[in-house]
C-alpha positions in Angstrom: 40.3 30.8 -27.3 37.8 29.2 -29.8 34.1 29.5 -29.4 33.7 25.8 -30.1 35.7 24.9 -27.0 33.7 23.3 -24.1 36.4 24.4 -21.6 38.5 27.5 -21.9 41.3 28.3 -19.4 43.5 31.4 -19.6 46.2 32.5 -17.2 45.1 30.4 -14.3 47.1 31.0 -11.1 46.8 29.6 -7.6 49.1 29.9 -4.6 49.1 28.7 -1.0 51.2 31.3 0.9 54.6 30.9 -0.7 53.8 27.8 -2.7 52.9 28.6 -6.3 50.8 25.7 -7.5 49.6 27.2 -10.8 51.7 29.8 -12.6 49.5 30.8 -15.5 47.8 27.7 -17.0 46.2 28.0 -20.5 44.4 25.4 -22.5 41.1 24.8 -24.4 39.1 21.5 -24.6 37.1 20.9 -27.7 33.5 19.7 -27.3 33.0 15.9 -27.3 36.8 15.2 -27.0 39.0 13.6 -24.4 41.6 16.0 -23.0 44.4 14.5 -20.8 46.2 16.7 -18.3 49.4 14.8 -17.7 51.8 15.4 -14.9 53.6 14.0 -11.9 52.3 14.1 -8.3 52.2 17.8 -7.1 52.1 19.2 -10.6 48.8 20.9 -10.0 46.4 18.7 -11.9 43.8 18.3 -9.1 44.0 22.0 -8.3 43.0 22.8 -11.9 40.1 20.3 -11.6 38.9 21.9 -8.3 38.9 25.4 -9.8 37.0 24.3 -12.9 34.5 22.4 -10.7 33.9 25.6 -8.6 35.3 23.9 -5.5 38.3 26.3 -5.3 38.8 29.9 -6.3 41.7 30.9 -8.5 44.0 33.8 -7.6 44.1 35.0 -11.1 43.0 34.1 -14.7 39.7 33.0 -16.2 38.0 29.7 -16.8 34.9 29.0 -18.8 33.0 25.7 -18.7 30.2 25.0 -21.2 29.9 28.7 -21.8 29.7 29.8 -18.2 32.3 31.7 -16.3 33.5 29.7 -13.4 34.0 32.6 -11.0 30.9 34.6 -12.0 28.4 31.8 -12.8 29.3 28.9 -10.4 25.7 27.6 -10.2 25.4 27.2 -14.0 28.8 25.5 -14.2 27.7 23.0 -11.5 24.6 22.1 -13.5 26.7 21.5 -16.5 29.4 19.2 -15.1 30.0 16.0 -13.1 33.2 15.3 -11.1 34.6 11.9 -10.4 37.4 12.1 -7.8 40.5 9.9 -7.3 38.5 7.2 -5.3 35.2 5.7 -6.2 32.4 7.5 -4.2 29.8 4.7 -4.1 27.7 3.4 -1.2 29.0 -0.1 -0.6 26.0 -1.1 1.5 23.6 -0.4 -1.4 23.4 -2.5 -4.6 24.8 -1.0 -7.8 21.2 -0.3 -9.0 20.3 1.3 -5.7 23.2 3.6 -5.9 22.1 4.8 -9.3 18.4 5.1 -8.3 19.5 7.2 -5.3 21.4 9.7 -7.4 18.7 9.9 -10.0 16.1 10.7 -7.3 18.5 13.4 -5.8 18.6 14.9 -9.2 14.8 14.8 -9.3 14.7 12.8 -12.5 11.6 11.1 -13.8 11.7 7.3 -13.8 14.9 6.8 -11.7 14.6 3.0 -12.1 14.7 3.3 -15.8 17.7 5.6 -15.7 19.5 3.2 -13.5 18.7 0.2 -15.8 20.0 2.1 -18.8 23.2 3.0 -17.2 23.8 -0.5 -15.9 23.4 -1.8 -19.4 25.7 1.0 -20.9 28.5 0.0 -18.5 28.0 -3.7 -18.7 26.8 -3.9 -15.1 23.3 -5.3 -15.5 24.2 -8.8 -14.1 25.8 -7.2 -11.1 23.1 -4.6 -10.6 21.4 -6.5 -7.7 24.6 -7.1 -5.8 26.0 -4.9 -3.1 28.5 -2.5 -4.4 30.9 -3.6 -1.6 31.2 -7.0 -3.5 32.3 -5.3 -6.7 35.9 -5.4 -8.0 37.9 -2.2 -8.3 37.1 -1.8 -11.9 33.4 -2.5 -11.4 33.2 0.1 -8.6 35.0 2.7 -10.8 32.6 2.0 -13.7 29.6 2.4 -11.3 31.1 5.6 -10.0 31.4 7.0 -13.6 27.9 5.8 -14.4 26.6 7.7 -11.3 28.4 10.8 -12.6 26.5 10.6 -15.9 23.0 10.7 -14.4 21.4 13.9 -15.7 23.5 13.8 -18.9 26.1 16.4 -18.0 27.9 17.7 -21.1 31.2 18.0 -19.3 32.8 15.4 -17.0 36.0 15.7 -15.0 37.8 12.6 -14.1 40.6 13.1 -11.6 43.1 10.2 -11.9 40.3 7.6 -12.4 42.5 4.5 -12.4 44.6 5.2 -9.4 45.2 2.0 -7.4 43.5 -0.2 -10.0 45.0 -3.4 -11.4 45.8 -3.7 -15.1 42.5 -5.5 -16.0 40.4 -2.9 -14.1 42.3 0.0 -15.8 41.2 -1.5 -19.1 37.6 -1.6 -18.0 37.7 2.0 -17.0 39.4 3.0 -20.3 36.6 1.4 -22.2 34.1 3.4 -20.1 35.9 6.7 -20.8 36.0 6.0 -24.5 32.2 5.3 -24.4 31.7 8.7 -22.8 33.3 10.5 -25.7 31.5 8.4 -28.3 28.3 9.6 -26.7 29.3 13.2 -27.1 30.5 13.9 -23.6 33.5 16.2 -23.1 36.1 14.6 -20.8 38.8 16.3 -19.0 41.1 13.6 -17.6 44.0 14.0 -15.2 46.5 11.3 -14.9 50.1 10.5 -14.0 50.1 7.4 -16.3 51.8 8.1 -19.6 50.1 5.0 -21.3 46.7 6.2 -20.1 47.0 9.5 -21.8 48.4 7.8 -24.9 45.5 5.4 -25.1 42.6 7.8 -24.3 43.3 11.4 -25.2 42.6 13.3 -28.3 44.9 16.0 -27.0 47.5 15.9 -24.2 48.8 18.8 -22.1 51.9 18.2 -19.8 51.6 20.2 -16.7 55.0 20.7 -14.9 55.7 22.9 -12.0 52.4 24.8 -12.4 52.7 25.5 -16.2 51.6 23.8 -19.3 54.8 23.1 -21.1 53.4 21.1 -24.0 49.9 20.8 -25.5 49.0 18.9 -28.6 47.9 15.7 -30.2 50.1 12.6 -29.7 51.3 13.0 -33.3 52.2 16.6 -32.7 54.1 15.7 -29.5 56.0 13.0 -31.4 57.3 15.7 -33.7 59.1 17.3 -30.7 61.7 14.6 -30.9 64.1 14.2 -33.8 63.4 11.4 -36.3 64.8 8.0 -35.2 68.0 6.8 -36.8 67.0 3.4 -38.3 68.2 0.9 -40.8 65.2 -1.5 -41.1 62.2 -0.4 -38.9 61.5 3.2 -37.7 61.2 3.4 -34.0 58.5 5.9 -33.1 59.0 7.8 -29.8 56.7 6.8 -26.9 54.8 9.3 -24.9 57.1 8.4 -22.0 60.1 9.5 -24.0 58.3 12.7 -25.0 57.4 13.5 -21.4 60.9 13.2 -20.1 62.3 15.0 -23.1 60.2 18.1 -22.5 60.4 18.0 -18.8 64.1 17.2 -18.9 66.2 17.5 -15.8 64.1 20.3 -14.4 64.2 20.7 -10.6 60.9 20.0 -8.9 59.4 22.1 -6.2 60.7 19.6 -3.6 64.3 19.9 -4.8 64.3 16.5 -6.5 65.0 16.1 -10.2 63.2 14.2 -12.8 65.6 12.5 -15.2 64.9 10.8 -18.5 65.2 7.0 -18.3 67.9 5.2 -20.1 66.9 3.9 -23.5 68.0 0.8 -25.3 69.4 1.2 -28.9 67.1 -0.8 -31.0 67.9 0.8 -34.3 69.9 -2.2 -35.6 68.5 -5.6 -36.2 70.8 -8.4 -35.0 70.9 -11.7 -36.7 
C-alpha cells in the first residue's frame, strides 16, 4: 500500500453467520481522487463503507483512513470523514440554509451562517436557500445533503449510492456536485451499481463481486481487458458495461441466480 493513499484496505473480511459478505477485499484510494466501488446489489459495497466509517467491525483485515487505523483509532477516523447514505438525510421542515446552519452549529464552527451561505453558493442552491427542504426536487435535496456532509471540510467523504432513485436530470446535478468535491481536493469513495455513473465520475474503478475485488484500474486499463474490436471503418471501444459483464461472466451469485452478459449488436461494418 502506498503512503500517498487516503484510504488503504487490505484483506477485509466480514461474515454474518454462514453468509460471507466480504472475502478479502484489497484496494487503495489516492488523495483527492474519486474511487468507484462498482457492484450489483448484495455485492458488499455498503458493508465496506460501514466498516471504513467505523459503524461496523471487520472480522479480519486492516483499513486505514486519512492515516488512522479504523479499528484502533475510530474517533480520529470519524473526525476525518463524512458519510452520505443512500437517501438524503435532510430535515424537510427546515429551509436549506437552516439545515446547513444547524449542522455547522453542531460541529461548533464559528460563523455558521457564513458557512451555510458559502455552501449554498458552491452547490448552486442560493436562490432556494430560504425555501423548506421539503419543497426541493430530488437532485436539490441530494446536493443539499452532500453540502451538509462537507461542513467542517472533511478530507475524505463516502457516498453510498448517491443517485439511487433519482431521475436522469437529478443524477446529472449530483454528478456535477461530486466532480466539484474532487476539484476542491476532497477524496471521494463512491459506491454505485450504475455502470455509467462509475464511467463518468471515477478516476479508478474497482468491481466488487461476491465479496471480492475482481478488477481494479482506470477506465482505460479496464478497456484493455477486452480484445481489440474488429473494425473496418471506426473502432468500437468497449463500454464499462461490456467490461463489467466480461469480468463477472456467468458467475453464480450468492442467491443462486446467474449474471449473464447482455447480447451485443455487431456494429463493426458500415452499411450503405
